[in-house]
C-alpha positions in Angstrom: 1.3 6.8 -9.1 4.3 6.0 -6.8 4.4 2.5 -5.3 6.6 0.5 -3.0 6.9 -3.3 -3.4 8.2 -5.2 -0.3 9.5 -8.7 -0.9 10.8 -7.7 -4.3 13.1 -10.6 -4.9 10.5 -13.3 -4.2 8.4 -15.1 -6.8 5.5 -12.5 -6.7 7.9 -9.6 -6.2 9.8 -10.5 -9.3 6.6 -10.9 -11.3 5.4 -7.5 -10.0 8.6 -6.0 -11.4 8.1 -7.7 -14.7 4.5 -6.6 -15.1 4.6 -3.1 -13.6 2.7 -0.5 -15.6 4.9 2.1 -17.2 2.9 4.9 -15.5 3.8 3.6 -12.1 7.1 4.7 -10.4 8.0 1.7 -8.3 10.6 1.4 -5.5 11.4 -2.2 -4.9 12.5 -3.3 -1.4 13.8 -6.7 -0.3 14.9 -7.9 3.1 18.4 -6.5 2.5 16.9 -3.1 1.9 14.4 -3.0 4.7 13.6 -5.5 7.4 9.8 -5.4 7.7 9.9 -6.7 11.2 11.7 -3.4 12.2 8.9 -0.9 12.6 11.3 2.1 12.6 13.0 1.0 9.4 9.7 0.5 7.7 8.3 3.9 8.8 11.5 5.6 7.7 11.5 4.0 4.3 7.9 4.7 3.6 8.0 8.3 5.0 11.0 9.0 2.8 9.4 7.5 -0.4 5.9 8.9 0.2 4.1 6.2 -1.9 0.4 6.2 -2.8 0.5 2.4 -2.9 2.4 -0.3 -0.9 2.3 -3.9 -2.0 3.4 -6.5 0.6 4.8 -9.5 -1.3 7.1 -10.4 1.7 6.2 -13.4 3.8 7.5 -16.3 5.8 6.4 -19.2 3.6 8.3 -22.2 4.9 5.1 -24.0 5.9 6.6 -27.0 7.7 9.5 -25.1 9.3 7.1 -22.6 10.8 5.7 -25.4 13.1 9.0 -25.1 15.1 10.0 -21.6 14.0 6.9 -19.9 15.3 8.5 -16.7 16.4 10.1 -16.0 13.1 6.9 -16.8 11.2 4.9 -14.5 13.5 7.5 -11.7 13.2 7.3 -11.6 9.4 3.7 -12.5 8.7 2.0 -10.6 11.6 4.3 -7.9 13.0 5.9 -7.2 9.6 2.5 -6.9 8.0 1.3 -4.6 10.8 4.4 -2.4 10.4 3.7 -2.0 6.7 0.0 -1.2 7.3 0.8 1.3 10.0 3.4 3.0 7.7 0.8 3.1 4.9 -1.6 4.8 7.3 0.9 7.4 8.3 1.3 8.6 4.7 -2.2 7.9 3.5 -1.2 5.1 1.2 -3.2 2.1 0.1 -1.9 -1.3 1.0 -2.3 -4.5 -1.0 -1.4 -7.5 1.1 -1.0 -11.1 -0.2 -2.4 -13.9 1.8 -3.2 -17.6 1.3 -5.9 -20.3 1.3 -4.0 -21.8 4.3 -6.2 -19.6 6.5 -9.0 -22.1 5.9 -9.3 -25.7 7.3 -10.1 -27.4 4.0 -13.5 -28.7 5.1 -15.4 -26.7 2.4 -16.8 -28.6 -0.6 -17.3 -25.7 -3.0 -15.2 -22.6 -3.8 -14.6 -20.6 -0.7 -15.9 -17.0 -0.6 -13.8 -14.1 0.9 -16.2 -13.8 3.9 -15.9 -17.4 4.9 -14.7 -17.9 8.5 -11.0 -18.8 8.6 -9.8 -21.7 10.7 -6.1 -22.4 10.0 -4.6 -25.8 10.6 -1.0 -24.7 10.8 1.3 -22.1 12.3 1.9 -20.7 8.8 -1.9 -20.4 8.2 -2.5 -18.9 11.7 0.2 -16.2 11.2 -1.2 -15.3 7.7 -4.7 -15.0 9.2 -3.4 -12.8 12.0 -1.5 -10.8 9.4 -4.7 -10.2 7.4 -6.4 -8.9 10.6 -3.4 -6.6 11.5 -3.3 -5.1 8.0 -7.0 -4.3 7.9 -7.0 -2.9 11.4 -3.9 -0.7 11.0 -4.9 0.9 7.7 -8.7 0.7 7.7 -10.5 1.5 4.4 -7.3 1.6 2.4 -6.2 -2.1 2.6 -6.9 -4.9 0.2 -6.1 -8.4 1.2 -5.7 -10.8 -1.7 -5.7 -14.5 -0.9 -4.2 -16.9 -3.5 -3.1 -20.5 -3.7 -0.4 -22.8 -5.0 1.8 -20.0 -6.4 4.7 -20.9 -8.7 6.9 -19.3 -11.3 10.0 -19.8 -13.4 12.1 -18.3 -10.5 12.5 -19.3 -6.9 11.6 -22.6 -5.3 8.1 -24.0 -6.0 6.2 -27.2 -6.9 6.6 -26.9 -10.6 10.4 -26.6 -10.6 10.7 -29.3 -7.9 8.5 -31.7 -10.0 10.5 -31.1 -13.2 13.7 -31.8 -11.3 12.4 -35.0 -9.7 10.8 -36.2 -12.9 14.2 -35.9 -14.6 16.1 -37.6 -11.8 13.8 -40.5 -10.8 12.3 -43.6 -12.3 8.9 -43.1 -10.6 7.2 -40.6 -8.4 4.4 -40.6 -5.8 2.3 -37.5 -5.3 -0.6 -36.6 -3.0 -4.0 -37.0 -4.6 -6.4 -36.0 -1.9 -5.6 -32.2 -1.6 -7.5 -29.9 -4.0 -6.5 -26.4 -5.0 -5.9 -24.0 -7.8 -2.4 -23.6 -9.1 -1.6 -19.9 -9.7 1.3 -18.5 -11.6 3.0 -15.5 -10.0 2.7 -13.6 -13.2 -1.1 -14.0 -13.2 -1.3 -12.9 -9.6 1.0 -9.9 -10.2 -1.1 -8.6 -13.1 -4.2 -8.9 -10.9 -2.5 -7.0 -8.1 -1.7 -4.1 -10.5 -5.4 -4.2 -11.6 -6.5 -4.0 -7.9 -4.1 -1.1 -7.4 -6.2 1.0 -9.8 -9.5 0.0 -8.1 -9.4 3.2 -6.1 -12.4 2.6 -3.8 -11.8 -1.0 -3.2 -10.9 -2.3 0.3 -11.3 -5.5 2.3 -10.6 -9.2 1.4 -10.6 -10.7 -2.1 -9.5 -13.9 -3.7 -7.4 -14.4 -6.9 -6.3 -17.8 -8.4 -6.0 -19.1 -11.8 -9.2 -20.8 -13.1 -9.9 -24.4 -12.4 -9.1 -26.8 -9.6 -6.9 -29.9 -9.5 -5.0 -32.2 -7.1 -1.2 -32.1 -6.5 -1.2 -35.5 -8.4 -3.0 -34.2 -11.4 -0.9 -31.0 -11.3 2.2 -33.2 -11.5 0.8 -35.2 -14.4 0.2 -32.0 -16.3 3.7 -30.7 -15.5 5.2 -33.9 -16.9 3.0 -33.7 -20.0 4.0 -30.1 -20.7 7.6 -30.7 -19.7 7.9 -33.5 -22.3 6.2 -31.4 -24.9 8.6 -28.5 -24.3 11.7 -30.7 -24.4 12.6 -30.1 -20.7 12.0 -33.7 -19.9 13.4 -36.5 -22.0 11.4 -39.5 -20.6 8.0 -40.3 -19.2 8.0 -41.9 -15.8 5.1 -43.4 -13.7 3.5 -41.0 -11.3 1.6 -42.8 -8.5 -1.3 -41.2 -6.6 -1.0 -41.5 -2.8 -3.2 -40.2 0.1 -1.9 -37.5 2.5 -1.5 -40.2 5.1 1.4 -41.7 3.1 3.2 -38.4 2.9 3.1 -37.0 6.4 4.4 -33.4 7.0 4.9 -31.4 10.2 2.2 -28.9 9.1 -1.3 -29.9 8.2 -2.5 -28.8 4.8 -6.2 -28.0 3.9 -7.7 -30.8 1.9 -9.8 -28.3 -0.1 -8.5 -24.8 -0.9 -10.3 -23.7 -4.0 -11.1 -20.0 -3.7 -14.2 -18.2 -5.1 -12.8 -15.3 -7.2 -16.1 -13.9 -8.5 -15.9 -10.7 -6.6 -12.4 -10.0 -7.8 -13.5 -10.7 -11.4 -16.3 -8.2 -11.1 -14.0 -5.6 -9.5 -11.2 -5.6 -12.0 -13.4 -6.5 -15.0 -11.8 -9.7 -16.1 -11.5 -13.4 -15.2 -8.4 -15.5 -14.6 -7.0 -17.7 -17.3 -7.1 -21.5 -16.9 -4.2 -22.8 -14.8 -3.1 -25.1 -17.6 -2.5 -22.1 -19.9 -0.5 -20.2 -17.3 1.5 -23.3 -16.6 2.4 -23.5 -20.3 3.8 -19.9 -20.1 6.0 -20.9 -17.2 7.1 -24.2 -18.8 8.0 -22.2 -22.0 10.1 -19.7 -19.9 11.9 -22.6 -18.2 12.6 -24.3 -21.5 14.5 -21.3 -22.7 
């Protein structure tokens, strides 16, 4: 199989490169190689490569900045996604598009199923939801949307690396305790994406996150515990739980974003690992 990965230098793109099956010939594209907001450039790149599979790991992910940078977020998350889906349709390729729990409003009280009705609270969430719709409409029957949450890795900017830095620099830390989600390592997500790639008849919307749910506060506590154990951190500091109201941000976050992954588990024949186990793999990478 020949595949193209867009957003190749991001967290998920890097993980896709690290976990690509040997029997897949992959062409990796980053923004410097192809601007996905340029329909002509996307069409040319895809027509030239003639892939059977396109993975869209490119996205505008600056959640708070998107509130005032709406045009840029829309260009990447909606128009860019539509361009990739249209190009996939032109060559008869399947598209795997990565989305987010931010398409929901956080009012659920149990894991959210893929067919739940989105109601985004932020510009970022709105553009990701519209991007999902664009992908499914432009390449019908051959598009898989995979929603995930709280992605992190040993590369790029993310909550885990930020916490490790702050835990080393400060004498105490305050972290939000009333938002619930499932931390997901980019490596775990990438492996699932490759599994989805081989589910030839699958299309539509699915969820994939690491197993278990936690708060940002408890996530930070576990990061500190594992960071101390791995020798990345030298001292334990107090971490104080605070409500979202004490940490206001330009964009509203869903209070509850745990996703039901049961349909995905059935499709690819395996379940995700506990988020604590995957965090340990990343902490170990960072310790080296």
